[in-house]
C-alpha positions as CSV (number, residue, x, y, z in Angstrom):
1,M,-20.5,-18.4,-23.4
2,P,-21.6,-17.1,-20.0
3,E,-23.1,-13.8,-19.8
4,P,-22.0,-11.7,-16.4
5,K,-25.0,-10.3,-14.6
6,G,-25.1,-6.9,-12.5
7,P,-27.2,-4.5,-10.8
8,V,-29.9,-2.5,-12.5
9,E,-28.3,0.9,-13.2
10,L,-29.1,4.5,-14.0
11,P,-29.1,5.9,-17.4
12,F,-25.5,7.1,-18.4
13,I,-24.1,7.3,-14.8
14,G,-24.6,3.6,-14.2
15,S,-23.5,2.7,-10.6
16,I,-21.4,5.7,-10.0
17,L,-23.7,6.7,-7.0
18,S,-23.2,3.2,-5.1
19,L,-19.7,3.1,-6.1
20,R,-18.9,6.6,-4.7
21,E,-20.7,5.9,-1.4
22,N,-18.8,2.9,-0.2
23,P,-16.5,1.3,-3.0
24,P,-15.4,-1.8,-1.1
25,E,-18.9,-2.7,0.2
26,F,-20.4,-2.0,-3.1
27,F,-17.7,-4.5,-4.7
28,A,-18.6,-6.9,-1.7
29,R,-22.4,-6.7,-2.7
30,L,-21.6,-7.2,-6.3
31,A,-19.8,-10.5,-5.5
32,A,-22.3,-11.6,-2.9
33,D,-25.3,-11.1,-5.3
34,Y,-23.8,-11.9,-8.8
35,G,-21.0,-14.4,-8.1
36,N,-17.7,-14.8,-9.6
37,V,-18.0,-12.3,-12.5
38,A,-20.4,-9.2,-11.9
39,R,-21.0,-6.7,-14.6
40,F,-21.3,-2.9,-13.7
41,S,-20.8,0.5,-15.5
42,V,-19.6,4.1,-14.7
43,F,-20.6,6.9,-17.2
44,G,-20.8,4.5,-20.0
45,R,-17.4,2.4,-19.4
46,E,-18.2,-1.2,-18.8
47,A,-16.4,-2.9,-16.0
48,L,-16.3,-6.5,-14.7
49,L,-15.7,-7.5,-11.0
50,L,-13.8,-10.8,-10.7
51,S,-14.2,-12.7,-7.4
52,H,-12.7,-16.2,-8.0
53,P,-8.7,-16.7,-7.7
54,D,-8.5,-18.5,-11.0
55,L,-10.1,-15.6,-12.7
56,I,-7.7,-13.1,-11.1
57,Q,-4.8,-15.3,-11.9
58,E,-5.9,-15.4,-15.5
59,V,-5.7,-11.6,-15.7
60,L,-2.4,-11.1,-13.5
61,I,-0.4,-14.2,-14.3
62,E,-1.8,-15.8,-17.7
63,Q,-2.8,-12.8,-19.9
64,P,-0.8,-9.8,-18.5
65,K,0.0,-8.5,-22.2
66,N,-3.7,-8.2,-22.8
67,F,-4.4,-5.8,-20.2
68,R,-2.8,-2.6,-18.9
69,K,-3.0,-0.5,-15.8
70,S,-6.5,1.1,-15.3
71,R,-7.2,4.5,-16.9
72,G,-7.1,6.1,-13.3
73,L,-3.5,5.2,-12.7
74,Q,-2.7,6.5,-16.1
75,L,-3.9,9.8,-15.1
76,A,-1.6,9.5,-12.0
77,K,1.4,9.9,-14.3
78,A,1.0,13.7,-14.1
79,L,2.1,13.5,-10.4
80,L,4.3,10.3,-10.5
81,G,5.6,10.2,-13.9
82,D,6.9,7.2,-15.4
83,G,7.6,5.4,-12.1
84,L,7.2,1.7,-11.4
85,L,3.5,2.3,-10.5
86,T,2.4,3.8,-13.6
87,S,4.9,2.8,-16.4
88,E,4.1,0.1,-18.9
89,G,5.6,-2.5,-21.2
90,D,9.4,-2.7,-22.0
91,F,10.0,0.5,-20.1
92,H,8.4,-1.0,-16.8
93,K,10.5,-4.1,-17.3
94,R,13.6,-2.1,-17.6
95,Q,12.8,0.2,-14.5
96,R,11.9,-3.0,-12.4
97,R,15.3,-4.6,-13.5
98,L,17.1,-1.5,-12.6
99,S,15.1,-1.2,-9.1
100,S,15.4,-4.7,-8.2
101,P,18.7,-4.5,-6.5
102,A,17.6,-1.9,-4.2
103,F,15.2,-4.4,-2.7
104,A,17.5,-7.5,-2.8
105,R,17.6,-9.5,0.5
106,S,21.4,-8.4,1.0
107,R,20.1,-5.0,1.5
108,M,17.3,-5.8,4.0
109,A,19.6,-6.1,6.9
110,K,20.8,-2.5,6.7
111,Y,17.2,-1.2,6.2
112,A,16.1,-3.2,9.1
113,E,18.6,-1.4,11.4
114,D,17.6,1.8,10.3
115,M,13.7,0.9,10.9
116,V,14.6,-0.1,14.5
117,R,16.7,2.9,15.2
118,I,14.2,5.4,13.8
119,S,11.2,3.8,15.5
120,E,13.1,3.8,19.0
121,R,13.7,7.5,18.3
122,H,10.1,8.3,17.6
123,V,8.8,6.1,20.5
124,A,10.9,8.1,22.9
125,S,9.0,11.3,22.0
126,Y,5.5,10.0,23.1
127,P,4.8,10.2,26.9
128,A,2.9,7.3,28.4
129,G,-0.8,7.7,28.4
130,V,-0.9,10.2,25.5
131,R,-3.7,10.1,23.3
132,V,-2.6,10.0,19.5
133,D,-3.8,9.6,16.1
134,A,-2.1,6.4,15.3
135,N,-2.6,7.0,11.6
136,Q,-0.8,10.3,11.6
137,L,1.8,8.9,14.1
138,M,2.8,6.2,11.8
139,M,2.7,8.5,8.8
140,R,5.7,10.5,10.2
141,L,7.5,7.4,11.4
142,T,7.3,5.8,7.9
143,L,8.1,9.0,6.3
144,A,11.2,9.1,8.4
145,I,12.2,5.7,7.4
146,V,11.8,6.2,3.8
147,N,13.8,9.4,3.9
148,K,16.9,7.4,5.3
149,T,16.4,4.3,3.4
150,L,15.7,6.0,0.1
151,F,17.9,9.0,0.2
152,D,20.2,8.5,3.3
153,A,19.2,12.0,3.9
154,D,18.4,14.0,6.8
155,V,15.5,16.2,5.7
156,S,14.5,17.2,9.3
157,A,14.8,20.8,8.3
158,E,12.1,20.4,5.6
159,A,10.2,17.6,7.5
160,D,7.0,19.6,8.0
161,T,7.2,20.8,4.2
162,V,7.6,17.3,3.0
163,A,4.7,16.0,5.3
164,D,2.5,18.6,4.5
165,A,3.0,18.4,0.8
166,L,2.5,14.6,0.9
167,E,-0.7,15.1,2.8
168,V,-2.0,17.4,0.0
169,I,-1.1,15.1,-2.5
170,L,-2.5,12.0,-0.8
171,N,-5.8,13.9,0.0
172,N,-5.9,14.5,-3.8
173,M,-5.4,10.8,-5.0
174,D,-8.9,10.1,-4.9
175,R,-9.0,12.3,-8.1
176,I,-8.0,9.0,-9.8
177,L,-11.3,7.5,-9.0
178,N,-13.0,10.7,-10.4
179,P,-14.3,10.3,-14.2
180,F,-13.7,14.1,-14.6
181,T,-10.1,14.0,-13.4
182,E,-8.7,15.0,-16.8
183,I,-10.8,18.3,-16.7
184,L,-10.1,19.0,-13.1
185,N,-6.4,18.8,-13.8
186,V,-6.4,21.5,-16.3
187,L,-8.8,23.9,-14.5
188,P,-7.3,26.6,-12.2
189,L,-9.3,25.3,-9.1
190,P,-8.0,25.9,-5.8
191,S,-7.5,22.2,-5.1
192,T,-5.7,21.9,-8.4
193,L,-3.2,24.8,-7.5
194,R,-2.7,23.4,-4.0
195,L,-1.7,20.0,-5.7
196,R,0.5,21.7,-8.3
197,E,2.3,23.6,-5.3
198,A,2.9,20.7,-3.2
199,Q,4.3,18.6,-6.2
200,A,6.7,21.6,-6.8
201,K,7.8,21.7,-3.3
202,L,8.5,17.9,-3.4
203,D,10.3,18.0,-6.8
204,K,12.5,21.0,-5.3
205,I,13.7,18.7,-2.6
206,V,14.0,15.4,-4.5
207,Y,16.0,17.2,-7.5
208,G,18.0,18.8,-4.7
209,I,19.1,15.7,-3.2
210,I,19.9,14.1,-6.7
211,A,21.8,17.1,-7.6
212,D,23.9,16.7,-4.3
213,R,24.5,13.2,-5.0
214,R,25.7,13.8,-8.4
215,K,28.2,16.0,-7.0
216,N,29.1,13.6,-4.1
217,P,28.5,10.0,-5.6
218,G,29.2,6.8,-3.7
219,D,27.4,4.0,-2.4
220,R,25.5,5.0,1.2
221,G,23.6,1.8,1.2
222,D,20.4,3.5,0.1
223,L,18.1,3.1,-2.6
224,L,19.3,6.5,-4.4
225,S,22.8,5.2,-4.5
226,I,21.4,2.1,-6.5
227,Y,19.5,4.3,-8.9
228,M,22.4,6.8,-9.2
229,S,24.7,3.9,-10.3
230,A,22.3,1.8,-12.3
231,S,23.2,1.1,-16.0
232,D,21.5,-1.0,-18.5
233,D,22.9,-4.0,-20.3
234,E,20.9,-3.1,-23.3
235,A,22.8,0.2,-23.8
236,T,20.1,2.6,-23.0
237,G,22.3,4.1,-20.5
238,A,21.9,5.0,-16.9
239,M,18.9,6.3,-15.3
240,T,18.1,10.1,-15.9
241,D,17.5,12.6,-13.1
242,K,13.8,12.6,-14.4
243,Q,13.7,8.8,-14.2
244,I,15.4,8.7,-10.7
245,R,12.7,11.6,-9.7
246,D,9.9,9.4,-11.0
247,E,11.0,6.4,-9.0
248,C,11.8,8.3,-5.9
249,M,8.5,10.2,-5.9
250,T,6.6,6.8,-6.4
251,L,8.4,5.4,-3.4
252,F,8.2,8.6,-1.4
253,I,4.3,8.5,-1.7
254,A,3.4,4.8,-2.1
255,G,6.3,3.7,0.3
256,H,5.2,5.3,3.5
257,E,1.4,5.7,3.5
258,T,0.4,2.3,2.8
259,T,2.5,0.8,5.5
260,A,1.5,3.8,7.9
261,N,-2.1,2.8,7.3
262,A,-1.6,-0.9,7.9
263,L,0.3,-0.2,11.2
264,A,-2.6,2.1,12.3
265,W,-5.0,-0.7,11.7
266,A,-2.7,-3.3,13.3
267,L,-2.8,-1.2,16.4
268,Y,-6.3,-0.7,16.4
269,L,-7.2,-4.4,16.2
270,L,-4.6,-5.3,18.8
271,A,-6.3,-2.6,21.2
272,A,-9.8,-4.4,20.3
273,N,-8.4,-7.9,20.7
274,G,-6.5,-8.0,24.2
275,E,-5.9,-11.6,24.0
276,W,-3.8,-11.3,20.8
277,L,-2.3,-8.2,22.4
278,K,-1.2,-10.3,25.4
279,K,0.2,-13.2,23.2
280,A,1.9,-10.5,21.2
281,R,3.8,-9.0,24.2
282,A,4.4,-12.6,25.6
283,E,6.3,-13.4,22.4
284,L,8.3,-10.2,22.5
285,R,9.6,-11.1,26.0
286,E,10.3,-14.5,25.1
287,V,12.4,-13.2,22.1
288,T,14.1,-10.1,23.5
289,G,14.0,-10.5,27.3
290,D,15.0,-7.2,28.9
291,R,16.8,-5.9,25.8
292,P,15.7,-3.7,23.0
293,V,14.4,-4.9,19.8
294,T,16.9,-5.5,17.1
295,A,16.6,-6.1,13.1
296,D,17.8,-9.9,13.9
297,D,14.7,-10.5,15.8
298,Y,12.6,-10.3,12.9
299,P,12.5,-14.0,11.8
300,K,11.7,-15.1,15.3
301,L,8.7,-13.0,15.7
302,K,6.4,-15.5,14.1
303,L,3.1,-14.3,15.8
304,L,3.9,-10.4,14.9
305,Q,4.4,-11.5,11.4
306,N,0.8,-13.2,11.4
307,I,-0.8,-10.3,13.1
308,F,0.7,-8.0,10.5
309,A,-0.5,-10.5,7.7
310,E,-3.8,-10.8,9.3
311,T,-4.1,-6.9,9.5
312,L,-3.5,-6.9,5.8
313,R,-6.2,-9.3,5.2
314,L,-8.8,-7.3,7.1
315,Y,-7.7,-4.0,6.0
316,P,-5.5,-4.2,2.9
317,P,-4.0,-0.7,2.3
318,A,-4.1,-1.5,-1.7
319,W,-7.7,-2.7,-1.5
320,T,-8.4,-2.9,-5.2
321,I,-6.5,-3.5,-8.5
322,S,-7.9,-2.8,-11.9
323,R,-6.8,-3.4,-15.6
324,E,-8.2,-2.2,-18.7
325,A,-8.5,-4.7,-21.6
326,L,-6.4,-3.8,-24.6
327,V,-7.9,-6.3,-26.9
328,D,-11.1,-8.5,-27.0
329,T,-10.1,-11.7,-25.1
330,Q,-11.6,-14.3,-22.7
331,I,-11.3,-15.0,-19.0
332,K,-12.2,-18.6,-18.3
333,G,-15.0,-18.5,-20.8
334,Y,-16.1,-15.0,-20.1
335,E,-16.0,-12.4,-22.9
336,V,-14.1,-9.4,-22.2
337,K,-14.1,-6.6,-24.8
338,A,-11.4,-4.2,-25.5
339,G,-11.6,-1.1,-23.2
340,T,-13.6,-2.8,-20.5
341,T,-12.1,-2.3,-17.0
342,V,-11.6,-5.5,-15.0
343,V,-11.7,-5.1,-11.1
344,M,-10.0,-7.4,-8.8
345,S,-10.7,-6.5,-5.1
346,Q,-8.5,-7.5,-2.0
347,W,-11.2,-6.3,0.1
348,V,-13.5,-8.7,-1.4
349,M,-11.4,-11.7,-1.7
350,H,-9.8,-11.2,1.7
351,R,-13.2,-11.4,3.3
352,H,-14.8,-13.8,0.9
353,P,-16.8,-16.5,3.0
354,A,-16.2,-19.0,0.2
355,Y,-12.4,-19.0,1.2
356,W,-12.3,-17.5,5.0
357,S,-14.1,-19.1,7.8
358,N,-15.5,-16.2,10.0
359,P,-13.9,-13.6,7.6
360,A,-14.6,-10.6,9.5
361,Q,-12.9,-12.3,12.8
362,F,-9.3,-10.9,13.7
363,D,-7.5,-14.4,13.7
364,P,-3.9,-14.2,13.4
365,A,-3.7,-18.0,13.7
366,R,-5.0,-18.2,9.9
367,F,-1.4,-17.6,8.7
368,N,0.1,-20.7,11.0
369,P,1.7,-22.9,8.4
370,D,-0.7,-25.8,9.2
371,R,-3.6,-23.5,8.0
372,A,-2.1,-21.6,5.3
373,H,-0.3,-24.1,3.3
374,D,-3.2,-25.0,1.0
375,R,-4.4,-21.6,0.6
376,A,-5.2,-20.3,-3.1
377,K,-2.8,-17.8,-4.3
378,F,-5.2,-14.9,-5.0
379,T,-7.4,-15.5,-1.9
380,Y,-5.0,-13.3,-0.2
381,F,-2.9,-10.8,-2.2
382,P,-2.1,-7.6,-0.4
383,F,0.9,-6.9,-2.5
384,G,-0.9,-7.6,-6.0
385,G,0.6,-10.3,-8.0
386,G,2.4,-11.2,-11.4
387,S,5.1,-9.1,-13.1
388,R,3.6,-5.9,-11.2
389,Q,3.6,-7.2,-7.7
390,C,4.8,-4.6,-5.3
391,I,8.7,-4.6,-5.7
392,G,8.8,-3.4,-1.8
393,D,6.7,-6.2,-0.4
394,Q,9.5,-7.7,1.8
395,F,10.6,-4.3,2.7
396,A,6.9,-3.3,3.9
397,S,6.6,-6.7,5.9
398,I,9.8,-6.4,7.7
399,E,9.2,-2.7,8.4
400,G,5.7,-3.4,9.7
401,V,6.5,-6.3,11.8
402,L,9.7,-4.4,13.3
403,I,8.0,-1.2,14.1
404,L,5.0,-3.1,15.9
405,A,7.5,-4.8,18.0
406,V,9.3,-1.5,19.0
407,F,6.0,0.1,19.8
408,L,4.5,-3.0,21.8
409,Q,7.7,-3.0,23.9
410,H,6.9,0.4,25.1
411,F,3.1,0.7,24.9
412,E,-0.2,-1.2,24.8
413,P,-2.6,0.6,22.3
414,C,-6.0,1.2,23.8
415,L,-9.4,2.2,22.5
416,I,-10.5,5.7,23.5
417,V,-13.6,4.3,24.7
418,P,-14.6,0.6,25.1
419,G,-16.1,-0.7,22.1
420,Y,-15.0,2.0,19.8
421,T,-15.3,0.8,16.0
422,A,-13.0,2.4,13.5
423,E,-14.4,3.2,9.9
424,I,-12.8,2.6,6.8
425,H,-12.1,5.6,4.5
426,P,-11.4,4.2,0.9
427,M,-9.5,6.3,-1.3
428,I,-6.5,4.9,-3.4
429,T,-5.4,3.4,-0.2
430,L,-7.7,2.2,2.8
431,R,-7.3,4.8,5.3
432,P,-9.1,4.8,8.8
433,R,-12.0,7.6,8.5
434,G,-11.0,10.7,10.8
435,G,-7.8,9.1,11.7
436,M,-7.2,6.5,14.4
437,P,-7.5,7.9,17.8
438,L,-6.0,5.6,20.5
439,V,-4.3,5.8,23.9
440,L,-0.7,4.5,24.2
441,R,-0.6,3.1,27.8
442,G,3.1,2.8,29.2
443,V,4.2,-0.7,30.2
444,S,7.3,-2.3,31.5
445,K,9.6,-4.4,29.4
């Protein structure tokens, strides 16, 4: 039986210093130095990094019952409750079944119309030539879209409260990567108190919307309508307010920040690669002519779809997945003991030189059908895989492409200085460090 190899580590703390310094690059070095299965540890907890698509498929597709979500995401339950991101087993299956109609293809047309309309409204608020933080700009935009599609609610009066509370929560989500999170969550530290206050503010707003909808039921074409009317064939009843809150909180947090990050990176990549920006605008002119973008344009915007896909390859918002082994098992001949953390990194696989030519190069043509048809499944998995694949993958892809289309019809993103290079800030999601400063140069349609 092969024995995984790994770096020389410090006693007790293991590889924590290298891991904390730059987690994606630490994993990339492990894969380069030790191959398909690399061993490391953090504070006595054993971990394996898997860097081959067949090994990843074994965990996510072939043996899902032998693994559970990692310890870190279990700790996120304090904030998210038992939403789709954190729940396990039969309860997760039930919640996914009840949630699935909200993401059905038949619903996407309505969501897409909202995406375009809200994007046009936001674009109109920015003058040509303005310097922006594209990350914050996209956070506000995707939050407005989530508010509409999730709640069919105008929360403009509380927009600043919601945005500020979410910012506090997102800035503290890296606690999940901290081995002392369980201690931090019970100590009355200023950061802990701010986190609790932010959660309480969001809970008040979400529960208020749920209560109002209980008084005024009906299908408004939003996700909340589906959750409110969801019933279970197995006689466990409709979703409770707490279950609806947990799902809404999960979508509130996960459903806007990930797409916002991807869009900020997409604008940066287009600003840094002018030839692809010209091609994208040419496609837009060919598809739309002189009229505004519509939801019906999405299937025709093939290059923009490829640009968004290539952005997710280079800068995947969900840049790593981890699971904890529940039992002693084997993965393609490698022994995995119960309690071992298994790490599968999109950052590593999406840039792996064994599967991608010139992996650091921005090349949307990689996703042309003639080049993508024979690609192994888990060489590219921005939305995860298996029974826990992101339920909103189609929603996010449509949203990303339509928002890019609206923005590029009005602006060309420009680097603040020639040759500017953005740095990654790997938290739970892959943010740009210090935001994403860009200039929006006005263009004619």
